[in-house]
C-alpha positions as a Markdown table, in Angstrom:
| # | Residue | x | y | z |
|---|---|---|---|---|
| 1 | Met | 110.5 | 116.9 | 87.4 |
| 2 | Phe | 110.7 | 114.2 | 90.1 |
| 3 | Pro | 108.2 | 111.4 | 89.3 |
| 4 | Ile | 109.4 | 111.7 | 86.0 |
| 5 | Ser | 112.9 | 110.9 | 86.4 |
| 6 | Phe | 111.9 | 108.3 | 89.2 |
| 7 | Ala | 109.4 | 106.3 | 86.5 |
| 8 | Arg | 112.7 | 106.0 | 83.8 |
| 9 | Ser | 114.5 | 104.3 | 86.6 |
| 10 | Leu | 111.7 | 102.2 | 87.2 |
| 11 | Val | 111.4 | 101.1 | 83.7 |
| 12 | Leu | 115.1 | 100.7 | 83.5 |
| 13 | Ser | 115.0 | 98.7 | 86.6 |
| 14 | Ala | 112.0 | 96.8 | 85.6 |
| 15 | Leu | 113.7 | 95.9 | 81.8 |
| 16 | Leu | 117.0 | 95.2 | 83.8 |
| 17 | Phe | 115.5 | 92.5 | 85.9 |
| 18 | Ala | 113.1 | 91.1 | 83.1 |
| 19 | Ala | 116.1 | 90.8 | 80.8 |
| 20 | Thr | 118.2 | 88.6 | 83.5 |
| 21 | Leu | 114.8 | 86.7 | 84.4 |
| 22 | Val | 114.5 | 85.6 | 80.5 |
| 23 | Gln | 117.8 | 84.9 | 79.9 |
| 24 | Ala | 118.8 | 83.0 | 83.4 |
| 25 | Ala | 115.4 | 80.8 | 83.0 |
| 26 | Pro | 116.9 | 77.0 | 82.1 |
| 27 | Lys | 115.1 | 74.8 | 79.7 |
| 28 | Asp | 113.6 | 71.9 | 81.6 |
| 29 | Thr | 114.9 | 69.0 | 81.9 |
| 30 | Ile | 111.8 | 67.3 | 83.1 |
| 31 | Pro | 108.8 | 67.1 | 81.8 |
| 32 | Cys | 105.9 | 69.1 | 82.9 |
| 33 | Pro | 102.8 | 67.1 | 84.6 |
| 34 | Ala | 100.0 | 66.7 | 81.5 |
| 35 | Asp | 97.7 | 68.1 | 84.1 |
| 36 | Pro | 98.8 | 71.2 | 85.5 |
| 37 | Phe | 95.7 | 71.2 | 87.9 |
| 38 | Leu | 96.0 | 67.7 | 88.9 |
| 39 | Asp | 98.4 | 68.6 | 92.4 |
| 40 | Pro | 100.1 | 72.3 | 91.6 |
| 41 | Lys | 101.8 | 71.7 | 94.8 |
| 42 | Leu | 104.4 | 69.3 | 93.4 |
| 43 | Asp | 104.8 | 70.5 | 90.1 |
| 44 | His | 108.1 | 71.7 | 89.5 |
| 45 | Cys | 106.9 | 73.9 | 86.5 |
| 46 | Asn | 104.7 | 75.8 | 88.4 |
| 47 | Pro | 106.5 | 78.4 | 90.3 |
| 48 | Leu | 103.5 | 79.1 | 92.7 |
| 49 | Arg | 102.9 | 75.9 | 93.7 |
| 50 | Tyr | 99.4 | 76.3 | 93.5 |
| 51 | Ile | 96.6 | 77.8 | 90.8 |
| 52 | Ala | 95.9 | 81.4 | 91.7 |
| 53 | Ser | 92.1 | 82.1 | 92.5 |
| 54 | Asn | 90.0 | 84.4 | 90.2 |
| 55 | Val | 88.0 | 85.6 | 92.8 |
| 56 | Leu | 90.8 | 86.9 | 95.2 |
| 57 | Thr | 93.0 | 88.4 | 92.0 |
| 58 | Ala | 89.4 | 90.4 | 90.6 |
| 59 | Val | 89.3 | 91.7 | 94.1 |
| 60 | Ala | 92.5 | 93.1 | 94.6 |
| 61 | Phe | 92.8 | 94.3 | 91.2 |
| 62 | Ala | 89.3 | 96.1 | 91.4 |
| 63 | Leu | 90.2 | 97.6 | 94.8 |
| 64 | Ile | 93.9 | 98.8 | 93.9 |
| 65 | Thr | 92.4 | 100.3 | 90.0 |
| 66 | Leu | 90.1 | 101.8 | 92.1 |
| 67 | Val | 93.1 | 103.8 | 94.7 |
| 68 | Ala | 95.1 | 104.4 | 91.8 |
| 69 | Leu | 92.0 | 106.4 | 89.7 |
| 70 | Thr | 90.8 | 108.3 | 92.8 |
| 71 | Gln | 94.5 | 109.2 | 93.3 |
| 72 | Thr | 94.9 | 110.3 | 89.7 |
| 73 | Phe | 91.3 | 111.9 | 90.2 |
| 74 | Phe | 92.9 | 113.5 | 93.4 |
| 75 | Val | 96.4 | 114.9 | 91.5 |
| 76 | Arg | 94.1 | 117.1 | 89.4 |
| 77 | Lys | 91.7 | 118.7 | 91.9 |
| 78 | Tyr | 93.9 | 119.3 | 94.7 |
| 79 | Gly | 97.5 | 119.2 | 93.4 |
| 80 | Ala | 100.4 | 117.2 | 95.3 |
| 81 | Lys | 101.7 | 116.0 | 91.8 |
| 82 | Phe | 105.2 | 115.0 | 93.7 |
| 83 | Met | 103.2 | 112.0 | 94.6 |
| 84 | Leu | 102.8 | 111.2 | 90.8 |
| 85 | Ser | 105.2 | 108.1 | 91.5 |
| 86 | Met | 102.7 | 106.6 | 94.1 |
| 87 | Val | 99.8 | 106.7 | 91.5 |
| 88 | Ile | 102.0 | 105.2 | 88.9 |
| 89 | Gly | 103.1 | 102.7 | 91.1 |
| 90 | Ala | 99.3 | 101.9 | 92.0 |
| 91 | Tyr | 98.6 | 101.1 | 87.9 |
| 92 | Thr | 101.6 | 99.1 | 87.7 |
| 93 | Phe | 101.1 | 97.0 | 90.9 |
| 94 | Ala | 97.0 | 96.3 | 89.4 |
| 95 | Phe | 98.9 | 95.5 | 86.5 |
| 96 | Gly | 101.0 | 92.8 | 88.0 |
| 97 | Ile | 97.5 | 91.4 | 90.2 |
| 98 | Gly | 95.9 | 91.1 | 86.9 |
| 99 | Thr | 98.7 | 89.2 | 85.3 |
| 100 | Arg | 97.3 | 86.2 | 88.3 |
| 101 | Phe | 94.3 | 85.9 | 85.8 |
| 102 | Gly | 96.9 | 84.5 | 83.7 |
| 103 | Leu | 98.7 | 82.5 | 85.6 |
| 104 | His | 94.8 | 80.5 | 86.7 |
| 105 | Val | 94.6 | 79.8 | 83.2 |
| 106 | His | 98.8 | 78.7 | 82.5 |
| 107 | Pro | 100.2 | 78.2 | 85.9 |
| 108 | Asp | 103.1 | 76.9 | 84.1 |
| 109 | Ser | 103.6 | 79.7 | 81.8 |
| 110 | Lys | 107.4 | 81.1 | 83.4 |
| 111 | Gly | 106.9 | 84.3 | 81.2 |
| 112 | Ile | 103.3 | 85.5 | 82.8 |
| 113 | Tyr | 105.5 | 84.5 | 86.3 |
| 114 | Ile | 108.2 | 86.9 | 85.6 |
| 115 | Ile | 105.8 | 89.5 | 84.5 |
| 116 | Glu | 103.5 | 89.1 | 87.6 |
| 117 | Tyr | 106.8 | 89.1 | 89.9 |
| 118 | Leu | 108.5 | 91.7 | 88.3 |
| 119 | Phe | 105.6 | 94.3 | 89.0 |
| 120 | Val | 104.3 | 93.0 | 92.2 |
| 121 | Val | 108.1 | 92.9 | 93.6 |
| 122 | Leu | 109.2 | 96.3 | 92.0 |
| 123 | Ser | 105.7 | 98.7 | 92.7 |
| 124 | Pro | 106.4 | 98.7 | 96.3 |
| 125 | Cys | 109.5 | 100.8 | 95.1 |
| 126 | Ala | 107.5 | 103.3 | 93.9 |
| 127 | Phe | 105.5 | 104.0 | 97.1 |
| 128 | Ile | 108.3 | 104.3 | 99.2 |
| 129 | Ala | 110.2 | 107.2 | 97.1 |
| 130 | Ala | 106.4 | 108.7 | 96.9 |
| 131 | Glu | 106.7 | 108.6 | 101.3 |
| 132 | Tyr | 110.3 | 109.7 | 100.9 |
| 133 | Val | 109.0 | 112.9 | 98.5 |
| 134 | Leu | 106.4 | 113.7 | 101.4 |
| 135 | Leu | 108.3 | 114.4 | 104.3 |
| 136 | Gly | 110.5 | 116.8 | 102.2 |
| 137 | Arg | 107.6 | 118.8 | 101.1 |
| 138 | Leu | 105.9 | 118.7 | 104.9 |
| 139 | Ala | 109.2 | 119.8 | 105.9 |
| 140 | Arg | 109.3 | 122.7 | 103.8 |
| 141 | Tyr | 105.6 | 123.4 | 104.3 |
| 142 | Leu | 105.9 | 123.5 | 108.3 |
| 143 | Gly | 109.3 | 125.7 | 107.8 |
| 144 | Cys | 111.3 | 123.4 | 109.8 |
| 145 | Asp | 113.5 | 122.0 | 107.2 |
| 146 | Lys | 116.3 | 122.0 | 110.3 |
| 147 | Tyr | 114.6 | 119.4 | 112.4 |
| 148 | Leu | 114.9 | 116.6 | 109.7 |
| 149 | Met | 118.1 | 114.6 | 110.7 |
| 150 | Val | 119.0 | 114.7 | 106.4 |
| 151 | Ser | 117.6 | 117.9 | 104.2 |
| 152 | Pro | 114.5 | 116.9 | 101.8 |
| 153 | Arg | 116.5 | 117.1 | 98.8 |
| 154 | Arg | 119.3 | 114.5 | 100.0 |
| 155 | Ile | 116.4 | 112.1 | 101.7 |
| 156 | Thr | 115.0 | 112.1 | 98.0 |
| 157 | Ile | 117.9 | 111.2 | 96.4 |
| 158 | Val | 119.7 | 109.2 | 99.2 |
| 159 | Phe | 116.5 | 106.8 | 99.9 |
| 160 | Ile | 115.6 | 106.5 | 96.2 |
| 161 | Ser | 119.1 | 105.7 | 95.2 |
| 162 | Ser | 119.0 | 102.8 | 98.2 |
| 163 | Asp | 115.7 | 101.4 | 96.7 |
| 164 | Ile | 116.8 | 101.3 | 92.7 |
| 165 | Thr | 120.1 | 99.9 | 94.5 |
| 166 | Thr | 118.4 | 96.9 | 96.8 |
| 167 | Phe | 116.0 | 96.1 | 93.8 |
| 168 | Leu | 119.3 | 95.4 | 91.9 |
| 169 | Val | 120.5 | 93.4 | 94.0 |
| 170 | Gln | 117.3 | 91.3 | 94.2 |
| 171 | Ala | 117.2 | 91.3 | 90.8 |
| 172 | Ala | 120.3 | 89.6 | 90.5 |
| 173 | Gly | 119.5 | 87.3 | 93.0 |
| 174 | Gly | 116.6 | 86.4 | 91.7 |
| 175 | Ser | 118.9 | 85.4 | 88.3 |
| 176 | Val | 121.7 | 83.6 | 89.3 |
| 177 | Ser | 118.7 | 81.4 | 92.0 |
| 178 | Ile | 116.8 | 80.3 | 88.7 |
| 179 | Ser | 119.5 | 79.9 | 86.2 |
| 180 | Ser | 121.8 | 77.8 | 89.3 |
| 181 | Asn | 121.4 | 73.9 | 87.9 |
| 182 | Thr | 123.3 | 73.5 | 91.6 |
| 183 | Leu | 121.6 | 73.2 | 94.7 |
| 184 | Ser | 124.8 | 75.5 | 96.4 |
| 185 | Leu | 123.9 | 77.9 | 93.6 |
| 186 | Ala | 120.6 | 78.4 | 93.9 |
| 187 | Gln | 121.0 | 78.8 | 97.6 |
| 188 | Thr | 123.9 | 81.5 | 97.3 |
| 189 | Gly | 121.2 | 83.4 | 94.8 |
| 190 | Ser | 118.4 | 83.1 | 96.8 |
| 191 | Asn | 120.7 | 84.2 | 100.1 |
| 192 | Ile | 121.5 | 87.8 | 97.5 |
| 193 | Phe | 118.0 | 88.6 | 97.0 |
| 194 | Leu | 117.4 | 87.9 | 100.7 |
| 195 | Ala | 120.2 | 90.7 | 101.3 |
| 196 | Gly | 118.5 | 93.0 | 99.0 |
| 197 | Leu | 115.2 | 92.8 | 100.9 |
| 198 | Val | 117.1 | 93.1 | 103.9 |
| 199 | Leu | 118.8 | 96.2 | 103.2 |
| 200 | Gln | 115.3 | 97.7 | 101.6 |
| 201 | Leu | 113.6 | 97.1 | 104.9 |
| 202 | Ala | 116.9 | 98.7 | 106.6 |
| 203 | Ser | 116.8 | 101.9 | 104.5 |
| 204 | Phe | 112.8 | 102.4 | 105.1 |
| 205 | Leu | 113.0 | 101.9 | 108.9 |
| 206 | Thr | 116.3 | 104.1 | 109.0 |
| 207 | Phe | 113.7 | 106.6 | 107.3 |
| 208 | Thr | 110.7 | 105.9 | 109.5 |
| 209 | Cys | 113.1 | 106.8 | 112.3 |
| 210 | Ile | 114.1 | 110.0 | 110.5 |
| 211 | Phe | 110.5 | 110.7 | 110.2 |
| 212 | Phe | 109.9 | 110.1 | 114.2 |
| 213 | Val | 112.3 | 112.4 | 115.2 |
| 214 | Phe | 111.2 | 115.2 | 113.0 |
| 215 | Ile | 108.1 | 115.0 | 114.3 |
| 216 | His | 109.0 | 114.6 | 118.1 |
| 217 | Arg | 111.5 | 118.2 | 117.0 |
| 218 | Val | 108.3 | 120.1 | 115.6 |
| 219 | Arg | 105.8 | 118.8 | 118.6 |
| 220 | Thr | 108.9 | 120.2 | 121.5 |
| 221 | Arg | 110.5 | 122.6 | 119.9 |
| 222 | Glu | 108.0 | 124.3 | 117.9 |
| 223 | Pro | 104.7 | 124.7 | 119.5 |
| 224 | Ala | 102.7 | 127.0 | 117.8 |
| 225 | Thr | 103.6 | 124.9 | 114.4 |
| 226 | Trp | 102.5 | 122.2 | 116.5 |
| 227 | Thr | 98.8 | 123.7 | 116.9 |
| 228 | Met | 99.1 | 126.0 | 113.8 |
| 229 | Asn | 96.0 | 124.4 | 112.1 |
| 230 | Ala | 94.5 | 122.8 | 115.6 |
| 231 | Ser | 91.5 | 124.8 | 115.4 |
| 232 | Gly | 90.4 | 123.8 | 111.6 |
| 233 | Lys | 88.9 | 121.1 | 110.0 |
| 234 | Trp | 90.5 | 117.4 | 110.0 |
| 235 | His | 91.6 | 117.7 | 106.6 |
| 236 | Gln | 93.3 | 121.6 | 107.7 |
| 237 | Asp | 95.5 | 120.2 | 110.3 |
| 238 | Trp | 98.8 | 119.0 | 108.9 |
| 239 | Arg | 98.9 | 116.5 | 111.8 |
| 240 | Thr | 96.4 | 114.3 | 110.5 |
| 241 | Leu | 98.4 | 113.5 | 107.6 |
| 242 | Ala | 101.4 | 113.1 | 109.8 |
| 243 | Gly | 99.1 | 110.1 | 111.4 |
| 244 | Ala | 97.8 | 109.1 | 107.5 |
| 245 | Met | 101.8 | 108.7 | 107.8 |
| 246 | Val | 102.2 | 106.7 | 109.8 |
| 247 | Phe | 99.3 | 104.2 | 109.3 |
| 248 | Ser | 100.9 | 103.9 | 105.4 |
| 249 | Phe | 104.9 | 103.2 | 106.8 |
| 250 | Leu | 103.0 | 100.4 | 108.7 |
| 251 | Gly | 102.1 | 98.8 | 105.6 |
| 252 | Ile | 104.8 | 98.7 | 104.1 |
| 253 | Leu | 106.9 | 97.8 | 106.9 |
| 254 | Ile | 104.7 | 94.6 | 107.2 |
| 255 | Arg | 104.6 | 94.0 | 103.5 |
| 256 | Ser | 109.1 | 94.2 | 103.5 |
| 257 | Val | 108.8 | 91.9 | 106.6 |
| 258 | Tyr | 106.9 | 89.1 | 105.0 |
| 259 | Arg | 108.9 | 89.3 | 102.3 |
| 260 | Val | 111.9 | 88.9 | 104.4 |
| 261 | Ala | 110.6 | 86.0 | 106.2 |
| 262 | Glu | 109.2 | 84.7 | 103.0 |
| 263 | Leu | 112.5 | 84.6 | 101.0 |
| 264 | Ser | 114.1 | 83.2 | 103.9 |
| 265 | Gln | 112.4 | 80.1 | 103.9 |
| 266 | Gly | 113.0 | 79.8 | 100.2 |
| 267 | Phe | 111.4 | 80.1 | 96.5 |
| 268 | Asp | 109.3 | 76.8 | 97.7 |
| 269 | Gly | 108.5 | 77.6 | 101.5 |
| 270 | His | 105.3 | 77.6 | 103.2 |
| 271 | Leu | 105.3 | 81.2 | 103.0 |
| 272 | Ala | 106.0 | 81.3 | 99.1 |
| 273 | Thr | 103.6 | 78.8 | 98.3 |
| 274 | Thr | 100.7 | 79.8 | 100.3 |
| 275 | Glu | 98.3 | 82.3 | 98.3 |
| 276 | Pro | 96.6 | 83.7 | 101.3 |
| 277 | Phe | 100.2 | 84.7 | 102.5 |
| 278 | Phe | 100.4 | 86.8 | 99.7 |
| 279 | Tyr | 97.3 | 88.6 | 99.8 |
| 280 | Gly | 96.7 | 89.1 | 104.0 |
| 281 | Leu | 100.9 | 90.1 | 104.4 |
| 282 | Asp | 102.0 | 91.5 | 101.1 |
| 283 | Thr | 98.9 | 93.0 | 98.8 |
| 284 | Leu | 96.5 | 93.8 | 101.6 |
| 285 | Pro | 99.2 | 96.3 | 103.6 |
| 286 | Leu | 100.4 | 97.7 | 100.6 |
| 287 | Phe | 96.4 | 98.5 | 99.6 |
| 288 | Ile | 96.1 | 100.4 | 102.9 |
| 289 | Ala | 99.6 | 101.9 | 102.1 |
| 290 | Val | 98.3 | 103.7 | 99.6 |
| 291 | Ala | 94.5 | 104.0 | 100.2 |
| 292 | Thr | 95.5 | 105.9 | 103.2 |
| 293 | Tyr | 95.6 | 108.9 | 101.2 |
| 294 | Val | 92.4 | 108.6 | 99.4 |
| 295 | Val | 91.4 | 109.7 | 102.7 |
| 296 | Cys | 94.3 | 112.1 | 103.8 |
| 297 | Trp | 95.3 | 113.3 | 100.0 |
| 298 | Pro | 98.7 | 115.2 | 101.0 |
| 299 | Gly | 97.1 | 117.8 | 98.2 |
| 300 | Arg | 94.4 | 118.8 | 100.5 |
| 301 | Phe | 96.9 | 119.8 | 103.4 |
| 302 | Ile | 100.0 | 120.5 | 102.4 |
| 303 | Gly | 99.2 | 121.8 | 98.7 |
| 304 | Asp | 102.5 | 121.5 | 96.8 |
| 305 | Gly | 104.5 | 122.1 | 100.1 |
| 306 | Thr | 105.0 | 125.7 | 99.9 |
| 307 | Pro | 105.0 | 127.3 | 103.0 |
| 308 | Pro | 101.9 | 129.1 | 104.3 |
| 309 | Asp | 101.6 | 132.8 | 105.3 |
| 310 | Leu | 100.5 | 132.1 | 109.4 |
| 311 | Ala | 100.1 | 135.8 | 110.1 |
| 312 | Ile | 96.0 | 136.6 | 111.0 |
| 313 | Pro | 94.3 | 138.8 | 108.9 |
| 314 | Ala | 94.5 | 141.4 | 111.7 |
| 315 | Thr | 97.9 | 141.8 | 112.1 |
| 316 | Lys | 98.5 | 142.4 | 108.5 |
| 317 | Glu | 95.7 | 144.6 | 108.2 |
| 318 | Ala | 97.1 | 146.7 | 111.5 |
| 319 | His | 100.7 | 146.7 | 110.1 |
| 320 | Ser | 99.5 | 147.5 | 106.8 |
| 321 | Ile | 99.1 | 151.0 | 107.9 |
| 322 | Glu | 102.0 | 151.3 | 109.2 |
| 323 | Ser | 104.4 | 149.6 | 107.0 |
| 324 | Thr | 105.9 | 151.0 | 103.6 |
| 325 | Pro | 105.0 | 149.9 | 100.6 |
| 326 | Ala | 107.6 | 147.4 | 99.9 |
| 327 | Glu | 106.4 | 146.2 | 103.2 |
| 328 | Gln | 103.1 | 145.5 | 102.0 |
| 329 | Lys | 104.1 | 144.2 | 98.8 |
| 330 | Arg | 106.1 | 141.6 | 100.8 |
| 331 | Leu | 102.6 | 140.9 | 103.1 |
């Protein structure tokens, strides 16, 4: 199953990234300050350059965990197991945020920082993967696969492979930057890391364009499909789900643009060393991206993505009078 295979890739990538960072981390040549809380902005041993706020960490951790638990319940109640990668990603993202409690107590701990950075940066890959699969399931549910610029199966394979690849590029860049003893090599590592982020952003932008082209083609070429559930409840109209996807895409795009801008300034730039930016432009947009599906859980709209029987009862009854047993069985 996709969620299992993706989770396996996620874990392997995480272990590789952690291994490169741990091996690459150089021994301190300058002693750390006796009091790391005195002036964290100038503390070269503090990778954040600030003391993580326990209040902000608690709020973010509680909200993201609540979303993860709610989505777990919805998987059991409404189905849509193809969204499990998002659920798993929500738990790992919450875990990454939770490690900031440790950074508050031990701001100079490289080990805690590596774990925090690993899970916070990697988890969005799981969110993005769920978006890829969801579009394919939606297209199959509508019977409009032909309007996708890329087949549903290839969307999953191509874009998830792209996600894993760009993450590994980021891992390589991060390890070079951390292990470097010269400014030029550190800058090279930073540029590699930035390239990985830019490629990930470009990949998701391409996917977003594919989504909008698909929606436009369904609206203009399949008017009956476009309005097929318009008279039902809001959670029966697939267009509500499509709107939620747009909202979710926007959150992921904001976060991706922020990460690119952040790294373009360097690991010690203003964006990277100012905590409100992290929560306002990274955590909050990602929270919105996944919380959107708490309100609009795909299982309530399209089930597992199986195409519905669009024939109205009266038509089925009238046709069954004159149809053959084989045709009746097919109905």
